[in-house]
Backbone as a ProteinNet text record, in pm:
[ID]
protein_1_A
[PRIMARY]
MENTKYDDKFYRLPKRLFKEEQFRSMTNEAKALYMILLDRRCLSECNGDVWRDVYGATFIIFTIKEMMRLLHLGNKKINKMLKELEAHNLIYRSHQGLGRPNKIYVHDLLKADNDNWLPKQFKHRKGRTNEKEIL
[TERTIARY]
7673.7	7812	7950.5	8029.6	8160.4	8261	8328.5	8446.7	8556.9	8607.9	8755.9	8833.2	8986.6	9062.2	9180.8	9244	9300.3	9420.5	9500.8	9659.5	9700.1	9634.7	9648	9517.8	9493.8	9359.1	9277.5	9424.2	9338.8	9490.2	9497.6	9539.2	9510.7	9572.2	9567.8	9582.9	9504.6	9508.6	9472	9565.5	9601.9	9515.6	9388.6	9313.3	9326	9489.1	9531	9511.2	9495.9	9542.9	9399.3	9275.2	9161.8	9129.6	9177.4	9182.8	9206.3	9400.6	9504.5	9429.5	9479.9	9443.1	9569.7	9712.1	9768.9	9788.7	9682	9678	9504.4	9442.9	9314.9	9303.1	9435.8	9448.8	9461.4	9489.9	9541.5	9414.8	9478.8	9337.5	9325.4	9255.5	9210.4	9257.7	9277.5	9428.6	9550.4	9597.7	9728.3	9694.1	9570.6	9491.4	9557.7	9531.8	9493.8	9695.1	9681.7	9912	9943.6	9914.4	10023.5	9939.1	9859	9830.2	9916.3	9928.1	10007.8	10139.8	10158.1	10310.9	10360.9	10254.2	10269.5	10300.2	10209.6	10202.8	10325.4	10358.9	10512.8	10605.4	10614.8	10712.1	10720	10590.2	10584.1	10643.3	10641	10640.6	10845.9	10904.5	11027.5	11126.4	11028.5	11034	11077.6	10986.1	10923.7	11020.3	11166.3	11246.4	11346.1	11353.1	11479.5	11587.5	11689.1	11796.8	11825.7	11747.4	11779.6	11769.8	11640.1	11523	11598.6	11731.9	11775.8	11845.3	11909.3	12012.8	12128.2	12208.6	12360.7	12294.9	12235	12163.5	12108.8	12016.9	11885	11760.4	11792.1	11631	11598.9	11440.5	11412.7	11324.6	11327.3	11341.4	11238	11172.7	11057.3	11142.8	11128.8	11177.5	10993.7	10964.7	10842.3	10847.5	10835.5	10866.2	10723.5	10739.1	10599.3	10550.1	10560.5	10522.1	10408.8	10520.3	10353.6	10326.2	10315.2	10222.2	10122	10144.1	9996.1	9930	10006.5	9961.3	9856.3	9830.1	9830.5	9648.2	9725.9	9582.5	9521.2	9618.2	9469.9	9513.9	9632.1	9660.4	9734.1	9745.8	9877.7	9986.7	10133.2	10199.8	10258.1	10127.4	10094.9	10002.4	9928.8	9871.5	9936.2	10064.7	10122.6	10194	10276.4	10383.4	10309.9	10197.7	10129	10101.9	10077.6	10024.1	10142.6	10202	10403.5	10425	10381.7	10473.5	10415.2	10260.3	10177.8	10276.2	10214.1	10287.1	10444.2	10520.2	10624.3	10619.3	10519	10485.5	10428.1	10392.8	10353.1	10381.1	10517.7	10641.8	10577.1	10518.1	10481.2	10556.7	10672.3	10753.8	10928.7	11007.4	11124.2	11149.1	11148.3	11264.9	11395.8	11443.6	11586.7	11634.6	11683.1	11720.9	11819.9	11830.1	11993.3	12063.5	11994.5	12058.5	12092.5	12219.9	12222.3	12099.9	11975.7	11883.6	11772.1	11792.9	11767.4	11683.6	11581.7	11413.6	11479	11399	11407.6	11380	11431.5	11461.5	11320.6	11225.6	11092	11135.2	11143.4	11141.6	11026.1	10916.1	10787.4	10724.2	10730.3	10665.8	10593.5	10598.9	10500.8	10377.7	10319	10187	10160	10149.1	10102.3	10199.1	10331.9	10423.3	10440.6	10427.8	10483.1	10566.6	10662.1	10854.6	10816	10844.3	10847.6	10954.5	11047	11183.7	11255	11306.6	11392.4	11383.4	11279.3	11224.6	11312.9	11346.1	11422.2	11582	11699.9	11863.1	11897	12029.3	11985.3	12090.3	12121.1	12184.4	12092.2	11985.1	11850.5	11777.3	11750.3	11721.9	11715.9	11791	11858.1	11779.2	11749.1	11664.2	11483.8	11449.7	11310	11228.3	11259.2	11120.8	11151.5	11246.8	11308.1	11184.1	11124.6	11096.7	11174.4	11199.1	11277.4	11154.9	11164.7	11106.2	11122.3	11329.2	11304.8	11331.6	11264.7	11190.2	11204.9	11275.9	11245.9	11175.4	11036.1	10920.6	10966.3
5848.8	5918.6	5859	5849.2	5768.6	5848.2	5825.8	5855.9	5873.9	6016.4	5999.1	6071.3	6007.3	6021.2	6144.4	6248	6339.8	6373.1	6339.1	6425.6	6550.7	6591.7	6709	6792.7	6784	6833.9	6960.8	7039.3	7236.7	7352.9	7421.7	7495.4	7564.4	7647	7761.5	7907.9	7948.6	8080.2	8181.9	8260.2	8360.9	8460.7	8400.2	8531.8	8686.1	8662.2	8801.1	8910.8	8756.6	8834.1	8948.6	8935.4	8969.2	9048.2	9041.1	9128.7	9246	9232.5	9406.7	9440.5	9590.6	9734.8	9705.4	9677.2	9672.6	9541.1	9493	9367.4	9362	9530.3	9531.9	9577.4	9611.5	9656.2	9549	9434.6	9335.8	9261.2	9236	9124.6	8973.2	8970.5	8830	8706	8780.5	8676.6	8660.3	8791.6	8792.4	8712.3	8762.2	8571.7	8487.5	8425.9	8314.3	8264.8	8349.5	8309.8	8274.1	8357.7	8338.1	8240.4	8261.4	8063.5	7979.9	7948.1	7886.6	7856.7	7969.8	7968.4	7928.3	8011.1	7915.1	7756	7706.8	7578.2	7542.7	7569.3	7559.2	7599.3	7691.1	7684.8	7564.8	7530.9	7419.4	7290.4	7249.5	7172.3	7209	7266.1	7316.1	7266	7311.5	7270.1	7180.7	7091.3	6943	6848.8	6932.7	6829	6881.4	6964.8	6954.4	7054.4	7039.2	7136.7	7109.9	7085.6	7089.3	7193.8	7281.2	7362.4	7569.8	7560	7624.5	7696.8	7808.9	7861.4	7880.4	7969.6	7922.7	8002	8057.5	8148.2	8041.9	7938.4	7860.5	7930.5	8050.2	8044.8	7954.7	7910.2	7851.5	7908.7	7871	7945	7816.1	7849.3	7781.8	7798.9	7714.9	7759.6	7696.2	7832.3	7764.2	7892.3	7851	7924.3	8001.9	8142	8197.8	8110.3	7985.3	7880.3	7866.5	7795.8	7696	7727.6	7852.9	7955.2	7952.1	8017.8	8036.2	7930.8	7783.9	7652.1	7627	7627.8	7600.4	7722.7	7817.8	7926.1	7917.1	7898.6	7950.1	8095.2	8143.2	8260.9	8321.2	8433.7	8455.7	8505.8	8516	8604.9	8749.3	8844.3	8955.7	8962.2	8865.1	8889.1	8825.1	8669.5	8623.1	8738.6	8831.2	8874.4	9070	9021.5	9111.2	9139.5	8978.7	8900.3	8925.3	8882.9	8885.8	9020.6	9138.7	9238.5	9287.1	9278.9	9310.6	9231.6	9131.5	9020.1	9076.5	9153.5	9163.7	9303.6	9373	9522.5	9506.5	9418.2	9388.3	9268.5	9296.2	9205.5	9091.8	8979.9	8842.2	8752.6	8781.7	8750.4	8860.9	8786.5	8814.7	8730	8807.6	8659.9	8732.7	8643.7	8672.3	8560	8681	8663	8551.5	8432	8351.2	8315.1	8400.7	8407.6	8354.1	8306.2	8172.7	8097.9	8133	8088.3	7997.9	8010.1	7963.1	8040.7	7990	8028.9	8050.7	8229.6	8313	8190.3	8176.5	8106	8276	8190.8	8279.2	8281.4	8385.6	8334.2	8398.8	8348.2	8352	8391.9	8520.8	8572.4	8458.9	8372.1	8259.1	8398.8	8375.2	8495.6	8343.8	8247.3	8201.5	8098.3	8176.5	8136.1	8264.7	8303.1	8339.4	8451.5	8366.3	8448	8403.7	8487.4	8467.3	8593.3	8670.7	8774.7	8725.2	8615.4	8583.6	8539.8	8539.2	8457.8	8530.4	8567.2	8650.7	8688.1	8662.8	8608.2	8788.6	8872.8	8957.8	8973.3	8952.5	8977	9038	9018.5	9053.8	9170.4	9227.8	9280.9	9424.2	9444.9	9593.4	9676.6	9523.9	9591.7	9495.6	9504.1	9438.8	9474.7	9633.1	9708	9711.8	9617.7	9648.7	9540	9549.2	9427.2	9359.9	9291.5	9214.4	9094.3	9180.1	9108.8	9030.1	9049.1	8931	8754.5	8679.6	8532.5	8439.4	8332.5	8270.3	8148.4	8211.8	8084.1	7959.6
11969.2	11871.2	11958.6	11838.6	11908.8	11949.1	12103.4	12180.8	12078.8	12042.7	11939.6	12068.4	12085.4	12186.2	12126.4	12128.9	12034.9	12119.7	12059.1	12159.4	12215.3	12102.1	12107.1	12212.6	12285.1	12376.7	12342.6	12365	12349.5	12375.8	12295.8	12367.6	12505.2	12515.4	12646.3	12587.9	12615.1	12621.7	12738.8	12819.3	12918.6	12924.8	13098.4	13047	13025.4	13130.6	13053.5	12940	12860.6	12710.8	12655.3	12752.2	12769.9	12879.4	13006	13117.8	13153.9	13057.6	13067.5	13037.7	13002.7	12972.4	12867.4	12919.2	12850.3	12667.2	12646.4	12577	12543.6	12594.7	12486.9	12347.1	12294.1	12127.2	12104.5	12111.1	12095.1	11985.8	11832.4	11753.5	11824.3	11792.5	11867.9	11810.3	11658.7	11583.5	11579.6	11664.4	11727.6	11848.2	11996.3	12084.2	12039.6	11922.2	11846	11828.8	11820.8	11723.9	11827.3	11924.6	12046.6	12164.4	12107.6	12185.7	12135.6	11959.4	11916.8	11911.9	11973.7	11965.6	12092	12195.8	12327.8	12415.9	12293	12309.7	12228.4	12193.2	12056	12206.8	12257.6	12342.3	12497	12484.1	12586.5	12539.1	12414	12381.1	12358.6	12349.2	12324.6	12463.2	12576.8	12731	12752.6	12677.8	12702.9	12649.7	12525.4	12476.7	12536.3	12631.2	12675.9	12616.2	12608.1	12576.7	12429.3	12350.6	12234.9	12189	12286.1	12257	12289.3	12432.6	12497.3	12373.9	12400	12327.9	12447	12440.1	12518	12659.3	12686.2	12804.6	12828.8	12829.3	12878.5	12822.6	12771.1	12734.1	12663.5	12633.7	12586.4	12433.5	12305.7	12211.4	12099.8	11991.8	11939.8	11761.9	11716.4	11523.3	11484.1	11409.3	11371.9	11196.8	11145.2	11011.2	10986.8	10912.2	10832.5	10744	10706.8	10584.2	10724.3	10834.2	10905.3	10947.4	10976.7	11068.9	10930.6	10815.5	10711.9	10731.7	10689.1	10685.5	10798.8	10895.7	11036.5	11054.2	11023.3	11056.7	10917.4	10792.3	10681.6	10607.7	10628.4	10644	10574.9	10455	10422	10512.7	10419.8	10445.6	10550.4	10467.3	10555.2	10659.7	10695.8	10774.6	10860.7	10819.8	11005.6	11002.5	10920.9	10994.6	11045.2	11006.6	11072.7	11191.2	11231.4	11349	11443.6	11424.9	11465.6	11535	11418.4	11499	11571.4	11590.9	11719.7	11848.9	11799.7	11935.3	12019.4	11911	11921.1	11970.6	12008.4	12014.6	12164.4	12160.6	12342.2	12371.3	12320	12455.4	12488.8	12366.9	12412.2	12327.5	12196.4	12186.3	12104.6	12063.7	12021.5	11868.5	11759.4	11677.5	11673.3	11644.2	11700.9	11562.1	11423.2	11288.9	11292.7	11241.9	11280	11159.3	10972.6	10916.3	10834.3	10696.9	10639	10568	10573.2	10530.4	10612.2	10771.8	10872.1	10909.7	10985.6	11022.3	11140.1	11173.5	11282.8	11440.3	11480.4	11643.9	11723.4	11778.7	11856.5	12024	12072.6	12202.2	12220.9	12318.3	12358.3	12550.5	12578.9	12664.1	12762.2	12830.5	12941.9	12968.3	12932	13068.1	13163.4	13143.2	13259.3	13376.6	13353.8	13458.3	13529.1	13680.7	13756.9	13736.8	13749.1	13826.4	13660.6	13494.2	13367.4	13294.3	13430.1	13412.2	13294.5	13308.7	13199.5	13080.6	13030.6	12911.8	12785.4	12786.1	12707.6	12768.6	12594.6	12659.8	12705	12808.4	12801.2	12694	12620.5	12514.2	12398.9	12405.3	12312.1	12398.2	12555.3	12648.4	12547.8	12516.8	12490.1	12330.8	12260.3	12156.2	12146.2	12235.1	12275.1	12190.4	12181.6	12099.8	11943.1	11866.9	11713.9	11674.1	11556	11501.1	11364.3	11300.1	11277.5	11176.5	11077.4	10970.6	10855.3	10855.8	10815.6	10860.4	10741.7	10803.7	10625.7	10680.6	10541.8	10504.1	10401.4	10456.8	10396.1
[MASK]
+++++++++++++++++++++++++++++++++++++++++++++++++++++++++++++++++++++++++++++++++++++++++++++++++++++++++++++++++++++++++++++++++++++++

């Protein structure tokens, strides 16, 4: 059998999503999407200040259309999964307007000290969902 090398070896999925009570109600599909968003966040961190806002918080740009293509799912399903991740405080979507895609702030459950994943200006709005998105 030929030994093939891949650049993208694997995605990381925190065990906490399966062990902690607060995440038990999450669908496995939402957990899979979180795993992909977390991977994107790690890439953003590696690429430096380009993916940091004025407060120093790391964000990602990942459109609904890109998610649909990667996961082979429809728009409604992707939006449902994103709302589920927001409800469990794993992501926050910041609407940019002017036809630009949302900035997505991803809470990294793999880091022990991760209280400052969300910029202060959004903390009061954590419970709200932002449904507007450009495909």
